[in-house]
Every structure is written in C-alpha cells, then in structure tokens.
C-alpha positions as CSV (number, residue, x, y, z in Angstrom):
1,M,162.7,13.6,93.4
2,P,160.7,13.9,97.2
3,T,162.6,15.6,99.7
4,Q,164.3,12.7,101.9
5,L,163.2,12.7,105.5
6,F,165.4,11.1,108.4
7,G,165.2,11.0,111.9
8,T,165.1,8.1,114.8
9,N,166.3,4.6,113.4
10,S,166.4,6.3,110.2
11,V,169.5,6.8,107.4
12,A,170.2,10.0,107.0
13,R,170.2,9.9,102.9
14,R,171.2,13.6,100.5
15,R,170.0,14.3,96.9
16,P,171.2,16.2,94.4
17,V,169.7,19.9,94.3
18,A,170.2,22.2,91.2
19,S,171.5,25.4,91.8
20,A,171.5,28.7,90.0
21,S,175.3,30.5,89.9
22,L,175.4,33.6,92.0
23,T,178.4,35.6,92.1
24,L,179.6,36.9,95.3
25,V,178.4,40.2,95.5
26,R,180.7,41.6,93.1
27,S,179.2,44.7,92.8
28,L,180.2,45.6,96.4
29,A,183.6,44.0,96.2
30,S,184.5,46.6,93.3
31,K,184.0,49.5,95.9
32,T,187.2,51.3,96.4
33,T,186.1,52.4,99.9
34,R,187.4,50.0,102.7
35,T,184.6,49.1,105.7
36,F,185.9,51.0,108.2
37,E,187.8,53.9,106.4
38,H,185.9,57.1,107.8
39,Q,185.6,55.8,111.2
40,D,188.1,58.1,112.8
41,S,186.6,61.1,110.9
42,L,183.3,60.2,112.1
43,P,182.2,63.4,114.4
44,R,181.3,62.4,118.4
45,L,177.7,62.3,119.3
46,P,176.8,65.3,121.4
47,V,176.1,66.0,124.5
48,P,172.6,68.4,123.6
49,S,171.7,71.6,125.5
50,L,169.6,71.2,128.8
51,E,167.4,73.8,126.4
52,N,166.5,71.4,123.4
53,M,166.1,68.8,126.3
54,A,164.0,70.9,128.5
55,D,161.8,72.0,125.2
56,K,161.4,68.8,123.4
57,Y,160.3,66.9,126.5
58,I,157.8,69.7,127.7
59,A,156.3,69.1,124.1
60,S,156.4,65.6,124.4
61,C,154.2,65.5,127.6
62,R,151.9,68.0,126.4
63,P,149.3,65.9,124.6
64,L,149.4,63.2,127.6
65,L,148.6,65.4,130.5
66,S,145.7,67.3,131.9
67,D,146.3,71.3,132.2
68,Q,146.9,71.0,135.5
69,A,149.0,67.9,135.5
70,F,150.9,69.9,132.4
71,E,151.5,73.1,134.2
72,A,152.7,71.1,137.3
73,T,155.5,69.3,134.9
74,K,156.2,72.6,133.3
75,K,157.4,74.2,136.3
76,T,159.3,70.8,137.2
77,V,161.3,70.7,134.4
78,E,162.2,74.6,134.7
79,D,163.3,74.7,138.1
80,F,165.3,71.2,137.1
81,V,167.4,73.8,134.0
82,S,167.2,76.4,136.1
83,P,171.0,77.8,137.8
84,Q,169.9,76.8,140.9
85,G,168.4,73.6,139.7
86,L,170.3,70.1,139.8
87,G,169.9,70.1,135.9
88,P,173.2,72.3,135.2
89,E,175.3,69.7,137.7
90,L,174.0,67.2,136.0
91,Q,175.1,68.2,132.7
92,R,178.1,69.6,133.6
93,R,179.4,65.9,134.8
94,L,177.9,64.8,131.6
95,V,180.6,67.1,129.8
96,E,182.8,65.6,131.8
97,Y,182.5,61.8,131.2
98,D,181.9,62.6,127.8
99,E,185.6,63.8,127.4
100,Q,186.8,60.9,129.5
101,Q,185.2,58.5,126.6
102,P,187.2,57.3,123.5
103,N,184.4,57.1,121.5
104,S,181.1,58.3,122.9
105,W,179.6,59.6,126.2
106,L,176.4,57.5,125.2
107,E,177.8,53.9,124.4
108,D,178.4,52.6,127.8
109,I,175.7,54.0,129.4
110,W,173.4,52.5,126.9
111,L,175.2,49.3,127.1
112,N,174.8,48.5,130.4
113,K,171.4,50.3,131.3
114,A,169.3,49.3,128.7
115,Y,170.8,45.8,128.3
116,L,173.4,44.4,130.8
117,E,171.6,45.2,133.5
118,W,168.6,44.7,132.8
119,R,167.6,41.3,135.0
120,E,164.2,40.0,133.2
121,P,164.5,37.4,130.3
122,S,166.1,38.3,126.9
123,L,163.9,36.2,124.8
124,I,160.7,38.4,123.8
125,N,162.0,41.5,125.9
126,V,164.9,42.0,124.5
127,N,165.3,39.6,121.3
128,W,163.9,40.2,118.0
129,W,163.0,37.6,115.1
130,C,162.9,37.8,111.3
131,A,161.3,35.3,109.4
132,F,162.5,34.9,105.6
133,K,161.2,34.9,102.2
134,N,161.1,31.1,101.0
135,H,163.7,29.2,98.9
136,P,163.7,29.3,95.4
137,Q,163.4,26.1,95.6
138,Q,161.5,25.4,98.2
139,D,159.8,21.9,98.0
140,N,156.2,22.9,98.1
141,T,154.8,19.3,99.7
142,L,157.2,20.1,102.7
143,M,155.1,23.1,103.1
144,R,151.5,21.8,102.5
145,K,152.1,18.8,105.4
146,P,155.2,19.0,107.3
147,P,157.2,16.4,108.4
148,P,156.0,14.5,111.6
149,K,157.6,15.9,114.5
150,G,161.0,14.1,115.4
151,V,162.3,14.2,111.7
152,F,164.8,16.1,109.7
153,S,164.4,16.6,106.2
154,S,167.4,16.6,103.6
155,F,165.8,19.9,101.7
156,Q,166.2,21.5,105.5
157,V,169.7,20.6,105.5
158,H,170.5,22.2,102.3
159,R,169.3,25.4,102.9
160,A,170.9,25.4,106.4
161,A,174.2,24.7,104.7
162,G,173.6,27.6,101.9
163,I,172.7,30.1,104.7
164,I,176.0,29.4,106.7
165,T,178.2,29.9,103.2
166,N,175.9,32.8,102.4
167,A,177.0,34.0,105.9
168,L,180.6,33.3,105.4
169,N,180.7,34.8,102.3
170,F,179.2,38.0,103.9
171,K,181.7,37.6,106.6
172,E,184.8,37.3,104.3
173,L,183.3,40.7,102.8
174,L,183.7,42.6,106.0
175,D,187.4,40.8,107.6
176,R,189.3,38.8,105.0
177,T,191.6,40.4,102.2
178,V,190.7,39.3,99.1
179,H,193.0,38.5,96.2
180,F,191.6,39.5,92.4
181,V,193.1,36.9,90.4
182,T,194.2,39.7,87.4
183,R,197.3,40.9,85.8
184,T,197.5,43.5,88.7
185,N,197.1,41.1,91.5
186,L,195.3,43.4,93.1
187,A,194.6,42.6,97.2
188,C,192.1,44.4,98.8
189,S,190.2,44.2,102.5
190,E,187.3,44.9,104.0
191,Q,184.9,44.9,100.8
192,L,181.8,45.5,102.3
193,P,181.1,49.2,101.2
194,V,180.5,51.8,103.6
195,E,177.3,53.2,104.2
196,F,175.9,56.6,103.3
197,A,172.9,59.4,104.2
198,K,173.2,61.6,101.4
199,D,176.9,62.4,100.8
200,K,177.8,61.7,104.8
201,P,179.4,58.4,105.7
202,L,177.7,56.3,108.1
203,C,179.6,54.1,111.3
204,M,179.9,51.0,110.5
205,N,180.8,49.8,114.2
206,Q,178.0,47.7,114.5
207,Y,179.4,45.4,111.9
208,R,181.9,44.3,114.0
209,N,179.2,43.1,116.6
210,M,177.7,40.4,115.0
211,F,180.2,37.3,114.2
212,S,181.4,35.8,117.6
213,T,179.3,37.6,119.8
214,T,177.4,36.6,122.9
215,R,175.9,37.6,125.7
216,I,177.3,36.4,129.1
217,P,175.5,36.2,132.2
218,G,176.8,37.8,135.1
219,S,175.6,39.4,138.7
220,P,175.0,42.2,139.0
221,A,175.0,42.7,135.1
222,D,175.5,40.5,132.0
223,K,178.6,41.1,129.6
224,I,179.3,40.9,126.1
225,R,182.1,39.4,124.1
226,T,182.6,40.0,120.6
227,M,185.8,39.5,118.6
228,H,186.7,41.3,114.8
229,P,187.6,40.0,112.8
230,A,186.3,37.1,114.8
231,P,188.9,34.2,114.0
232,A,186.5,31.2,115.1
233,K,186.6,28.2,112.0
234,H,183.5,26.8,113.7
235,I,179.7,27.7,114.5
236,I,177.3,26.0,117.2
237,V,174.6,23.8,115.7
238,L,171.5,23.2,118.0
239,A,169.4,19.7,116.9
240,R,167.1,18.3,119.4
241,D,168.2,19.9,122.2
242,Q,171.8,18.5,121.6
243,I,174.8,20.8,121.0
244,Y,177.7,20.5,118.3
245,K,180.3,22.4,117.8
246,V,180.4,22.1,113.9
247,D,183.7,23.3,112.2
248,V,182.7,25.6,108.7
249,L,186.0,26.4,107.7
250,R,189.4,24.9,107.6
251,D,192.3,25.9,110.0
252,N,193.8,28.3,107.6
253,G,190.4,29.9,107.1
254,G,189.9,27.8,103.8
255,R,186.7,27.4,102.4
256,V,184.8,24.2,101.5
257,P,181.5,23.2,98.8
258,I,178.4,23.0,100.2
259,K,177.9,19.6,100.0
260,E,180.6,19.3,102.7
261,I,178.8,21.8,105.2
262,E,175.5,19.5,104.6
263,R,177.8,16.5,105.4
264,Q,178.7,18.0,108.8
265,L,175.2,19.0,109.3
266,F,173.6,15.3,108.7
267,A,176.3,14.3,110.7
268,A,175.3,16.3,113.5
269,T,171.6,15.7,112.9
270,Q,171.6,12.1,112.9
271,D,174.0,12.1,116.5
272,S,171.2,13.9,117.8
273,F,168.8,10.5,117.9
274,E,171.8,8.1,118.2
275,S,173.8,9.6,121.1
276,N,172.8,9.9,124.8
277,P,171.0,13.2,125.2
278,Q,172.2,15.7,127.3
279,P,170.5,18.4,129.5
280,A,168.9,21.0,127.6
281,I,171.4,23.5,128.6
282,G,170.0,26.5,126.2
283,V,167.2,26.8,127.8
284,L,169.1,28.5,130.7
285,T,169.3,31.4,127.9
286,A,165.3,31.9,128.0
287,G,165.0,32.2,132.0
288,H,165.7,34.8,133.9
289,R,169.0,36.6,133.9
290,N,169.5,35.9,137.5
291,T,168.6,32.3,137.3
292,W,170.9,31.8,134.6
293,A,174.0,33.7,135.7
294,A,173.6,31.3,138.9
295,A,173.7,28.0,136.4
296,Y,176.1,29.4,134.5
297,A,178.7,30.1,137.9
298,K,177.7,26.5,139.3
299,L,178.4,24.7,135.7
300,L,181.8,26.3,135.7
301,Q,182.3,25.5,139.1
302,L,181.7,21.6,138.5
303,S,184.0,21.1,135.4
304,D,186.4,22.3,133.1
305,K,184.4,20.1,130.5
306,N,182.0,22.9,131.2
307,K,184.1,25.9,130.9
308,S,185.4,24.3,127.6
309,N,181.9,23.9,125.8
310,F,181.1,27.6,126.9
311,D,184.3,29.0,125.9
312,I,183.0,26.8,122.2
313,I,179.7,28.7,122.4
314,N,180.8,32.0,123.1
315,N,183.4,31.8,120.6
316,A,181.7,30.2,117.9
317,L,180.5,32.8,114.7
318,F,177.0,32.1,115.1
319,A,174.5,29.5,116.0
320,L,172.4,27.2,113.7
321,C,168.9,25.7,115.1
322,L,167.7,23.0,113.2
323,D,164.2,22.1,114.2
324,D,163.0,18.6,114.0
325,F,159.4,19.8,113.8
326,A,157.3,22.8,111.5
327,S,154.8,25.0,112.2
328,F,151.6,25.4,109.7
329,H,153.1,26.9,106.6
330,N,150.7,30.1,107.3
331,I,153.1,32.6,108.1
332,N,151.0,34.3,111.0
333,A,151.5,30.5,112.8
334,S,154.9,29.9,111.3
335,H,157.0,32.9,112.7
336,R,156.0,32.2,116.5
337,Q,158.6,28.9,115.8
338,I,161.3,31.7,115.1
339,F,160.2,34.2,117.4
340,H,160.0,31.6,120.5
341,N,159.6,28.4,119.5
342,Y,156.6,28.1,121.7
343,D,158.8,26.6,124.4
344,A,162.2,28.4,124.2
345,H,164.2,24.9,123.8
346,N,166.5,24.1,120.9
347,R,168.1,27.8,121.2
348,W,170.7,29.7,122.4
349,F,169.7,33.1,122.6
350,D,172.3,34.9,123.9
351,K,174.4,34.4,120.7
352,A,174.1,37.9,118.7
353,L,173.1,35.5,115.4
354,S,171.0,32.2,115.7
355,F,170.0,31.0,111.9
356,I,167.0,28.7,112.3
357,V,165.9,26.5,109.9
358,T,162.5,24.2,110.4
359,S,162.3,20.8,108.8
360,S,159.9,22.0,106.1
361,G,162.6,24.5,105.0
362,H,161.4,27.5,106.5
363,A,163.9,29.6,107.9
364,G,164.6,33.2,110.1
365,L,166.9,34.3,112.6
366,N,166.7,35.5,115.9
367,G,168.6,38.2,116.8
368,E,170.2,39.6,120.6
369,H,169.9,42.6,120.7
370,T,172.9,44.1,123.1
371,P,175.5,44.5,120.5
372,V,173.7,45.4,117.5
373,D,171.1,47.1,116.2
374,A,169.0,45.6,113.4
375,V,169.8,47.5,110.4
376,A,173.4,45.5,110.3
377,P,171.9,42.0,110.9
378,G,169.0,43.4,108.5
379,N,171.8,43.7,105.7
380,L,173.2,40.2,106.4
381,I,169.5,38.8,105.9
382,N,169.1,40.7,102.9
383,F,172.7,39.3,101.9
384,V,172.2,35.7,102.7
385,V,168.2,35.2,100.8
386,S,169.4,37.3,98.3
387,H,172.1,34.6,97.1
388,E,169.9,31.6,97.6
389,P,170.1,28.9,96.0
390,A,174.1,29.6,97.4
391,V,176.5,28.1,95.2
392,D,180.3,27.1,96.4
393,P,182.7,29.8,96.9
394,E,185.4,30.2,95.0
395,G,188.4,28.3,96.0
396,A,186.3,25.9,97.7
397,V,187.8,22.7,98.8
398,A,186.7,19.2,99.4
399,S,189.4,16.9,100.1
400,P,190.3,16.6,103.4
401,P,187.0,16.4,104.6
402,L,186.1,18.6,107.8
403,P,186.9,17.1,111.3
404,V,183.4,15.2,112.6
405,P,181.5,17.9,114.8
406,T,181.7,17.5,118.5
407,K,178.8,17.3,120.7
408,L,179.2,19.0,123.5
409,E,178.7,17.0,126.9
410,W,177.6,18.4,130.3
411,V,178.4,18.1,133.9
412,V,175.7,18.8,135.9
413,D,174.0,18.6,139.3
414,S,170.6,18.5,141.1
415,E,171.2,22.5,141.5
416,V,171.6,23.2,137.6
417,E,168.4,20.5,136.9
418,Q,166.3,22.7,138.9
419,L,167.4,26.2,137.5
420,I,167.0,24.4,134.4
421,S,163.3,23.6,135.3
422,K,163.0,27.0,136.8
423,A,164.1,28.9,133.7
424,E,161.6,26.8,131.3
425,A,158.8,27.5,133.3
426,T,159.9,31.5,133.7
427,A,160.4,30.9,129.4
428,K,157.1,29.3,128.9
429,A,154.9,31.4,131.1
430,L,156.7,34.6,129.2
431,I,155.8,32.6,126.1
432,D,152.3,32.0,126.7
433,D,151.4,35.5,127.9
434,T,152.9,36.7,124.3
435,E,150.4,37.4,121.5
436,S,151.8,37.9,118.2
437,C,150.3,38.5,114.5
438,L,151.1,39.9,111.2
439,L,149.2,42.3,108.5
440,Q,150.3,41.9,105.3
441,T,148.3,44.2,103.0
442,K,148.7,45.6,99.1
443,V,146.3,48.6,99.6
444,Y,149.1,50.8,98.9
445,G,152.5,51.4,99.5
446,S,155.5,54.4,99.3
447,R,154.6,55.2,96.4
448,Y,151.4,56.0,97.0
449,M,152.3,58.1,100.1
450,K,155.1,59.8,98.2
451,E,153.3,60.6,94.7
452,V,149.6,61.2,95.7
453,A,149.8,61.6,99.7
454,K,152.9,64.2,99.1
455,T,154.1,63.2,102.2
456,S,157.2,61.1,104.1
457,P,156.0,57.3,104.2
458,D,157.5,56.5,107.9
459,A,155.4,59.7,109.3
460,Y,152.7,58.5,107.5
461,I,152.5,55.1,109.2
462,Q,153.2,56.8,112.3
463,L,149.9,58.5,112.2
464,A,148.0,55.5,110.7
465,L,149.4,53.7,113.8
466,Q,148.2,56.6,116.2
467,L,145.0,56.7,115.2
468,T,144.6,52.8,115.2
469,Y,145.4,53.2,118.9
470,Y,142.9,56.2,119.6
471,R,140.4,54.6,117.9
472,M,140.8,51.7,120.2
473,H,141.5,53.2,123.5
474,Q,139.8,56.8,122.9
475,R,143.3,58.1,124.7
476,P,146.3,59.4,123.3
477,T,150.0,57.2,124.6
478,A,153.4,57.8,124.4
479,V,155.2,56.5,120.9
480,Y,158.6,55.5,120.5
481,E,159.8,55.5,117.3
482,T,163.7,54.2,116.6
483,A,166.0,56.6,114.9
484,A,169.4,55.5,113.9
485,T,172.5,58.1,115.1
486,R,174.7,55.7,112.6
487,A,176.3,59.6,111.4
488,F,178.4,59.6,114.9
489,K,180.9,57.4,115.9
490,H,179.7,54.4,117.2
491,G,176.2,56.1,116.9
492,R,173.3,53.5,117.6
493,T,169.7,55.0,118.2
494,E,167.3,57.6,119.8
495,T,163.6,58.0,120.5
496,V,161.5,59.7,118.2
497,R,158.7,60.6,120.6
498,S,155.9,60.5,117.6
499,M,153.2,61.5,120.0
500,S,152.9,65.4,119.3
501,S,150.5,67.8,120.0
502,E,150.1,68.1,116.2
503,S,149.5,64.2,115.6
504,L,147.0,64.3,118.9
505,E,144.9,67.3,116.9
506,F,145.1,65.0,113.5
507,I,143.7,61.9,114.7
508,K,141.0,63.5,116.8
509,S,139.8,65.2,113.8
510,F,139.6,62.5,112.0
511,D,136.2,60.8,113.2
512,N,134.6,64.0,113.6
513,D,132.2,65.0,111.2
514,E,132.3,68.8,112.1
515,I,135.2,69.0,110.7
516,L,136.0,69.8,107.3
517,Y,138.1,67.3,105.1
518,D,140.4,70.7,103.8
519,E,140.8,71.3,107.4
520,K,141.7,67.8,108.7
521,R,144.3,67.9,105.7
522,A,145.9,71.2,106.7
523,L,145.8,69.2,110.7
524,F,147.8,66.2,109.0
525,A,150.4,68.1,107.0
526,K,151.2,70.1,110.3
527,A,151.1,66.5,112.6
528,I,153.5,65.1,109.2
529,A,155.5,67.9,109.5
530,A,156.3,67.7,113.5
531,Q,156.9,64.2,113.0
532,V,159.7,64.6,110.4
533,S,161.0,67.4,112.4
534,Y,161.6,65.3,115.5
535,M,163.0,62.1,113.4
536,K,165.6,64.8,111.8
537,D,166.8,66.0,115.0
538,A,167.1,62.4,116.5
539,S,169.0,61.5,114.1
540,Q,171.2,64.4,114.3
541,G,171.9,64.0,118.1
542,K,169.3,66.2,119.4
543,G,167.3,63.9,121.0
544,I,166.1,63.9,124.5
545,D,165.4,60.3,125.7
546,R,169.3,59.5,125.6
547,H,170.5,62.7,127.2
548,M,168.1,62.2,130.1
549,L,169.3,58.5,130.6
550,G,172.7,60.3,130.4
551,L,171.7,62.7,133.2
552,R,170.0,60.2,135.1
553,S,173.3,58.1,135.1
554,M,175.2,61.1,136.8
555,L,173.3,60.9,139.8
556,R,174.9,60.7,143.1
557,A,174.1,59.5,146.7
558,E,175.0,62.9,147.5
559,D,171.8,64.5,145.2
560,K,169.8,62.6,147.2
561,G,166.7,64.1,148.5
562,K,167.0,67.4,145.8
563,P,164.3,67.4,143.5
564,H,164.7,66.8,140.1
565,M,162.5,66.4,137.2
566,F,162.8,62.4,137.1
567,T,160.7,62.0,139.9
568,D,157.9,63.8,138.5
569,P,155.4,61.4,137.7
570,A,154.6,63.1,134.3
571,Y,158.3,61.4,133.4
572,A,156.9,58.1,134.1
573,E,154.2,58.6,131.7
574,S,155.9,59.7,129.0
575,M,158.3,56.7,129.4
576,T,155.4,54.4,129.0
577,F,155.6,53.7,125.5
578,R,152.1,52.1,124.4
579,L,153.4,51.8,121.1
580,S,156.7,50.7,120.5
581,T,157.4,50.8,116.6
582,S,160.1,50.1,114.3
583,N,160.6,50.7,110.5
584,M,162.7,47.8,108.7
585,S,161.9,48.8,105.3
586,P,161.3,47.5,102.8
587,G,161.3,44.0,104.0
588,E,160.7,42.5,100.7
589,L,162.7,39.0,101.7
590,F,162.0,39.0,105.4
591,Y,159.4,39.1,108.0
592,G,160.4,41.1,111.3
593,G,159.1,41.7,114.6
594,F,160.1,42.0,118.6
595,G,157.7,42.3,121.9
596,P,155.9,44.6,123.8
597,V,158.3,46.8,126.1
598,V,155.1,47.5,128.3
599,H,152.7,45.0,130.2
600,D,149.9,47.1,128.3
601,G,151.2,47.6,124.8
602,Y,152.1,46.8,121.7
603,G,155.4,46.3,119.8
604,I,154.8,46.6,116.2
605,N,157.3,46.6,113.5
606,Y,156.3,47.6,109.7
607,A,158.3,47.5,106.7
608,I,157.1,49.7,103.6
609,A,157.4,48.7,99.8
610,K,156.6,50.5,96.9
611,D,152.7,48.9,96.9
612,S,152.5,46.9,100.0
613,L,153.0,47.1,103.5
614,K,153.9,44.4,106.3
615,F,153.1,44.8,110.1
616,S,153.8,42.6,112.9
617,I,151.9,43.1,115.8
618,S,152.8,41.9,119.7
619,C,151.3,42.4,122.9
620,K,150.7,40.6,126.4
621,K,147.8,38.3,127.0
622,S,147.2,39.0,130.3
623,S,146.8,42.5,129.9
624,S,142.6,43.6,129.2
625,K,143.3,46.4,127.4
626,T,145.2,44.8,124.8
627,D,144.3,42.7,121.8
628,A,147.0,42.2,118.9
629,F,144.3,41.1,116.8
630,K,142.0,43.6,117.2
631,F,144.3,45.8,116.8
632,R,145.3,44.4,113.0
633,F,141.4,44.6,112.1
634,H,141.2,48.6,113.2
635,L,144.9,49.0,111.3
636,E,143.5,47.7,108.2
637,R,140.8,49.6,108.3
638,T,142.5,52.8,109.4
639,L,144.7,52.4,106.3
640,L,142.1,52.6,104.1
641,D,140.2,54.8,106.0
642,M,143.1,57.6,105.1
643,L,142.4,57.2,101.4
644,I,139.4,59.8,101.6
645,L,142.2,62.6,102.5
646,F,143.6,62.6,99.2
647,P,142.7,62.4,95.6
648,R,141.6,59.8,94.0
649,R,144.4,57.5,92.7
650,T,143.2,57.6,89.0
651,E,143.4,61.8,89.4
652,V,146.9,61.2,89.7
653,W,148.0,58.1,87.9
654,G,145.4,57.8,85.6
655,F,142.7,55.6,84.1
656,G,144.0,51.8,84.2
657,W,146.8,52.6,86.5
658,E,146.4,49.4,88.6
659,K,147.3,47.5,85.3
660,R,150.4,49.5,84.7
661,H,151.6,49.1,88.3
662,N,150.8,45.3,88.3
663,E,153.1,45.0,84.9
664,E,155.8,47.3,86.3
665,R,156.3,44.8,89.0
666,K,156.5,42.2,86.8
667,H,159.0,43.5,84.3
668,E,160.9,44.3,87.7
669,H,160.6,40.8,88.4
670,I,162.0,39.6,84.8
671,L,164.7,42.4,85.6
672,Q,165.7,40.6,88.9
673,L,165.9,37.0,86.9
674,M,168.1,38.3,84.1
675,S,170.4,39.8,86.7
676,K,170.7,36.6,88.3
677,L,171.4,35.1,85.1
678,S,173.9,37.8,83.9
679,D,175.5,37.2,87.3
680,A,175.8,33.5,86.5
681,Y,177.5,34.4,83.1
682,L,179.7,36.7,84.3
683,E,180.6,34.0,87.0
684,K,181.8,31.5,84.6
685,Q,183.4,33.9,82.3
686,S,185.6,35.0,85.0
687,E,186.1,31.4,86.0
688,L,187.3,30.7,82.6
689,A,189.5,33.9,82.2
690,K,191.6,32.9,85.1
691,R,192.2,29.0,83.7
692,Y,193.2,30.7,80.3
693,M,194.8,33.4,82.0
694,K,197.2,30.5,84.0
695,F,197.9,29.0,80.9
696,G,198.9,32.7,78.9
697,D,201.1,33.4,82.1
698,K,203.3,30.1,81.3
699,D,203.5,30.6,77.9
700,S,204.4,34.4,78.4
701,S,207.3,33.5,81.0
702,A,208.6,30.5,78.4
C-alpha cells in the first residue's frame, strides 16, 4: 500500500506500519550505577601552569612563523611569563577566580566568551547538523521521487512520532524513577549508565542540558535556559513556519502510544494548511543576535500572548520540524536541508535539540552548541536511530486522547516585520555563501590503521587532513581538533593544536622523491607521537587554549598599555584555524557536520568506522582560497597515497582478506538482526511474565 500524502485541501490519512518490537534499552536499565552518581567525586579542572602554556604555545607557533617572527614571539612569551611580566599576575587572578567558582574556573568564561557574547548568527557559525540513517522501513518510492512541495506524507509523520517516542524513552533513562515489576518491586532512577574512560568516570552534566534547553536572545549577551529534570510535557512542532504546542506526555508524565503522537502531528500539519498563517517568527533565530534580541524585546512589549508563546517554546522538551518538501535523496544534497533548510525557514535554531523530518522520511537533527557538545546528543541520536522502528512504551494508554495541538499566534507590528525581513536576508546571505559536501569512502578504516599502519586512527586522519591542505595551498595552517575534558567536573572541551613541527616535517617530506620511504615512515611516527601526546595532555587539563582564554579574561582596565603576548601578531595567526576538525566516530547511524570558523578555512567533521571513513567538508564560497569539492578530491587521493607508507594489506592479513572482511561484516549484520529478534522475544516474554505474575500474586494472597 503506498504512503499517503496530504497537503492543501486534502484529508489527512494514516496507514498502519508494521514495526518490530525493541526493548527499552534493558541493558542500560540493568546497570547498578546511577547517571550522576560520580558527579561530586570528580576532580576539578586544574589551572595549568604558565610554564605549560608557554612551552606548548611556543612549540605550536614554530611551524607557522618565519625564523625572525618566531624569535620575536618567543621573546614576547618569555617576557610575559617572567616574574616582571603580566603573566604571573593574570595567573594569580585566575587561581583566585577558580577558588570562587562552584564547579570549574572555565565553565562561565567558556559559556560567555565562546557563545553567549558572540553576536554573529548562530546558524552555521554555532549550530551543527546530523543526518540520520534511513528508517528500516523507509518507503523507497519517496526517496526516488519525493512528494511535491506543499505536501506531508504519512510515513514522514510515522517516523517523526517514533523519533519522539524514542527521545522520550531516552529522557526517562535520565531522570525518571523506573519501577521494575518483579517480586522485589525494585525502584531505580537515573538509568543512563555512567560513561568511563578506562576506569575513570566521565562528567555526565551535559546530559542535563539537552531537554527543555533554549538559547534566549539578549543584549549585550544571550542567556541559556535549561531545566533538569525537564518538567515539560510538550514539544514544539514547526510546520510551514507555523509553531504548535504539542503535548506528548500526560499531565502526570504518563506515556501514550505512537499512534496518539501521530494523531497529534497529523492535526498540526493539517491545521498549517487551514488556519490563518502567522509570521515566520522562527526566522529571527537565524539572524544576527542583536537583530533577534531587538525583535524579542519588542515582541514581549507588544503582548502578553507573545510572552506566553516564548514560555511555551523555551520550556518545550525539544523542537520537531516537519518540512513539506524533501531534497533529492542523495545525501550530498539532502544534508543541506538538515544543515540550514536553504532559507532558514521552519526552524527554531535556538533549541538545543531540533529533530527534522522531511516529506520523504529523511530525518536528522540540528543542534545549538552553546549548552552541550556533540557527544551527549550523539548518544541520544544513536539511541533514537538504533531503536527504529519505535514501539509503544510500557504502560502507554491511548485514552483519553491528549489535548489538541495549540497554534501559537503572534502580535507583531511593522518594526517586527522589518526585523524578520532583516534576519531572513542575513540568514540567506550566510547560507548562500556556505558550501558543504560529503565524502564516504571504504578505502580503509580503523582496522587498517591499527593493524597495518600500527597507529592511532584519529592521529592518522589528522595527518591526512594536514597533508591534503598542504598539497592544495603549499603552506601549513593552524589546526583545531576537539578534545573532551569530561574527566573533570563540568568539563567540556579543549583545543588540540594538531599542526606541529613534527607533522610539518612529515607533510613536507611526503611528496619529496629525494626522501626515502623509511625516512618518511620515521617522520610519520614522530608526527603521530606528537599528536597523541597533545591529545592526551589536552584531555587531562593540560591544554593551552582554554588557559589563554582564562588569562585574557582576567585582564583589567588597569592593565591597558602593559605589554602582553595576546597583542603579538603570532597569537592571532596561531588562532586562525583554517582547519577546524572534530571526530565523531564511528558514525555508523548518522552523518554530521558544521560550518568553517574562519573565512578562508574549512569545517571538517569525520567518523572512523572499522572499514570505512566519513567526512563532511564546509567552507565559504566567497573565499578565493577555499573549495570544499576540491578539498574532497585531494583528501580522497591523499588517503589512497598514504597506503604506500605501509606493508600491503595482503602481507599483513594474507590473501583473500577482502572476502573474509566482507563475510565478517555480513555476519555482524546478521548478529544485529538476531539481537533485535532476541530483544523482541524477551520483551514479549517480560510482558507475559508480568501478566501471569499478577494472577500469581492474587492466588498467593488468597
């Protein structure tokens, strides 16, 4: 039976979609440790020493500067950290500031300086995107020939309802008390297991900053509103630029079947055709932050209704954007709909989580980066997608039906309308100037890098990216890679300055035919060691970029005119990250990306699976120095060329290794299917046991 389409002057209809039963992460719920159990025992992020900062900073500047400029920078830094310099006083202030903070000296500084005080649009500059793997029951006809513009599909609504259900399941693991109906009637809460790095627990605080979390515009800085456990029972649904409050939980937190959520979504999408259209307020979230702050203040001033609308939006668990069109099914094109929707319409970019489902059933998420980094939402995405097709949650009751969706109606004036037009023009110019493309290759993956190249897969990819850039531009550049500092209380990220003197020597040698392969391999090994060492130090709180930000934040008016290293031209050059990179491995269930951080640079997200690699590459079209498609071409060639450094794969894995690896992947796929069947069987078995247990309890009491 074909998927039903509905749009203008049509009747919304649904068809039953068969779904396999999947248990609600029983393996997670069985853990004995609670999600936030180790929070109070986590160590605080240390304030690194000035010597650590000076040594690493000088080393990171060496490959970027001429001999003369380097000597001048070295002298500037030595003067800064000397007893007579400004460095020790700034360090003293930072240590004193740390003693006054409840969790971390960096937390508020990073939140404000990196995000809330930033006035450029969050769209592309801050927000990140993630495109999901296709639904297991994807209607391929919708992929081959998407519905026409102005149409929603029943499959789209079905997948969206399942995404909502799975997201609510994840939220329950975080904050609801779960009663296991057993003979001991055990009650447990915070069921999402603590994450560990080897035997050390990691900070789980960011999981508190996903649901009911919203960036709110202001002047001179924005704010973040978040609540945990999030008490809201509703989400916001955007359809054709109209915004709806849609209840997805009962007043007491009770769950409803997927069909009931589908009914809610059908009602909202149908109303978007039939009711009077409201202004595209959501476009304001894509404009300049000062434009949005002015519009926000004006809307609050105009009507209490607007204030109520903002409360509904800001408190909502998350946003769901239902698009009445779909891009061509090729992910190279369709990912842009998740990234920015081509015109920034039908979005609320300030929500921490905005799930997006197109009319073809393609789905993804657009995330606001301020309150949370990618790992926590990435685990939510893995949970949501791995549990498709979704099933009704335990205890879900369809009756009575949830309240019908409420459309948010706005009171606007000519000033607000002008600000909407201004934000729309700003967003459109930013989108039109952003190029983004993808590369997925099965040339090799982590298995090859570990077993044949005998190296860290992440460090290997960092060298491949640097070599690609050097081949294109004949010069090195500062490279940013994200390292997590979640080993510390409320830890977030640190910068790994991946461009080193060791990596520069390697990339300069690679295409030099006068250098023997043995020497190239030795240079490769030194570059890898330098990268791994910096990554380790950064993750252990011994990086320098957050420390330098902290020192700069301690500058006072009385320090004006005093020499310091932050006015040195080398500081700006070392902070111009023309390669801004992030690793989201293994990325088997999604594809992610973000925008460039400088005008003549690239934003590169990558994921390293066992036998494949994924990259997303973005840049500015207006820059004459960057070209995402050209970079993709050279990166693919570089990945192949680097094979020459190592033994042939047949020498390591033997003849017929490709066939064996393909069979292994096939077996892994079969095991996954068997695991799902096992989960379904165990869930049914559990349901039957609970039913019979009730009868048994009655018998025993009699």
